[in-house]
C-alpha positions in Angstrom: -15.7 15.4 8.0 -13.7 12.2 8.7 -10.1 12.5 9.7 -7.5 11.5 7.1 -4.1 10.1 7.3 -1.3 10.9 4.7 1.9 8.9 4.4 4.6 9.2 1.8 7.5 6.9 0.9 10.0 7.0 -1.9 10.9 3.8 -3.8 13.9 3.3 -6.1 11.7 1.9 -8.8 10.0 3.3 -11.9 6.3 4.3 -11.3 5.1 1.5 -13.7 6.7 -1.1 -11.4 5.1 0.4 -8.2 1.8 0.8 -10.0 1.7 -2.9 -10.8 2.0 -3.6 -7.0 -1.1 -1.5 -6.5 -3.3 -2.8 -9.3 -2.3 -6.5 -9.6 -4.1 -9.0 -7.3 -1.1 -11.3 -6.9 1.3 -8.4 -6.1 -1.2 -6.9 -3.7 -1.2 -10.1 -1.7 2.6 -9.8 -1.5 2.4 -6.6 0.6 -1.1 -5.5 1.5 -4.0 -8.0 1.7 -5.7 -10.8 -0.1 -7.2 -8.6 -2.8 -9.2 -8.4 -6.0 -9.1 -5.0 -7.8 -10.8 -4.6 -11.1 -8.6 -1.8 -12.4 -11.3 0.2 -14.2 -13.3 3.2 -13.0 -16.2 1.8 -11.0 -14.5 -1.6 -10.8 -14.9 -3.9 -7.8 -12.4 -3.8 -4.9 -12.2 -6.5 -2.2 -9.5 -6.7 0.4 -9.2 -9.2 3.3 -6.6 -8.0 5.7 -4.3 -10.7 6.9 -2.7 -9.1 10.0 -4.7 -9.3 13.2 -4.6 -5.6 14.2 -6.7 -4.4 11.3 -10.4 -4.1 11.4 -13.1 -5.1 8.9 -12.4 -6.2 5.4 -12.6 -3.5 2.6 -15.3 -3.9 -0.1 -15.8 -1.1 -2.4 -15.1 0.3 -5.9 -12.5 2.1 -7.9 -13.4 5.8 -7.6 -10.6 7.2 -9.7 -8.0 5.6 -12.0 -5.1 7.2 -13.9 -2.4 4.6 -14.5 0.4 4.9 -13.4 -0.4 8.0 -11.3 -3.5 7.6 -9.2 -5.8 4.9 -7.8 -8.6 5.8 -5.4 -10.8 3.1 -3.8 -13.9 3.8 -1.6 -16.3 1.8 0.3 -18.8 4.4 1.6 -17.1 4.7 5.0 -13.5 5.4 4.0 -11.4 5.8 1.0 -7.8 4.9 0.1 -6.0 7.0 -2.4 -2.6 6.0 -3.9 -0.8 8.7 -5.8 2.5 8.1 -7.6 4.9 10.8 -8.6 7.9 10.1 -10.9 11.2 11.3 -9.6 14.7 11.3 -11.1 17.4 9.2 -9.6 16.1 5.6 -9.4 18.5 2.9 -10.3 16.1 0.0 -10.8 15.3 -0.3 -14.5 12.4 -2.1 -16.2 12.8 -3.9 -19.5 12.2 -1.4 -22.3 11.3 1.4 -19.9 13.0 4.5 -18.7 16.1 4.2 -16.5 17.0 6.4 -13.6 13.4 7.0 -12.3 12.1 6.5 -8.8 8.6 6.9 -7.3 7.2 8.9 -4.5 4.0 7.1 -3.3 1.6 9.1 -1.3 -1.2 7.2 0.5 -4.2 9.2 1.8 -6.7 7.3 3.9 -10.0 8.9 4.8 -10.8 7.3 8.2 -14.2 6.3 9.4 -14.1 8.6 12.5 -13.0 6.3 15.4 -10.9 8.6 17.7 -8.2 6.0 18.3 -8.1 4.9 14.6 -5.5 7.4 13.4 -2.8 6.1 15.7 -3.5 2.5 14.7 -3.9 3.4 11.1 -0.6 5.1 10.9 1.2 2.1 12.3 -0.8 -0.2 9.9 0.0 1.8 6.8 3.7 2.4 7.7 4.1 -1.4 8.1 2.5 -2.0 4.7 4.7 0.6 3.0 7.7 -1.2 4.4 6.3 -4.5 3.2 5.8 -2.9 -0.3 9.5 -2.0 -0.3 10.4 -5.6 0.5 8.1 -6.9 -2.3 9.7 -4.5 -4.8 13.0 -6.0 -3.8 11.7 -9.6 -4.4 10.6 -10.4 -0.9 6.8 -10.7 -0.5 5.2 -10.9 2.9 5.2 -14.3 4.6 1.9 -13.7 6.4 2.5 -16.3 9.1 5.6 -14.1 10.0 3.8 -10.7 9.8 4.0 -9.9 13.5 7.7 -10.8 13.8 8.6 -8.9 10.6 6.4 -5.9 10.7 4.0 -6.1 13.6 5.5 -4.1 16.5 3.0 -2.4 18.7 -0.1 -1.0 16.9 0.3 2.3 18.7 4.1 2.3 18.9 5.2 2.1 15.3 6.6 -0.7 13.3 9.0 -3.4 14.3 11.6 -4.9 11.8 13.3 -8.1 12.2 13.6 -9.5 8.7 16.5 -11.9 8.5 19.0 -11.6 5.7 18.0 -8.0 4.7 
């Protein structure tokens, strides 16, 4: 059985807003990777990682889909599961949608078995969760500045030096 990595982060936005950042190609590029996700069960998924510390590109399919609660992608070697839980207390509203909701995003990544991979994967995904928070606040990743803004040491966590925030 492959090791897995689980990370959680709360966002002060309704789950519908966070869901869009997981399932929309343009929004995915603003925090995760150059991506194409066909958001239907069995749909195609392609991600080309932009930061240099990540390994091979991800090409697979949507294995599970329950908008706006769950999106699971797999490529035969690993899987990436995004699970969203609606929480009370958010302040960011969406037009015509519920107010006062926030989202707990849980990411579970089934790794491909490399012994050093969990350390690097934790730093990788923690940086992307921070980048997602920035995107939700209107600041998509500037990929040419990734290392300065989020890079840090792959084994030592995440660096933050985002001017003006």
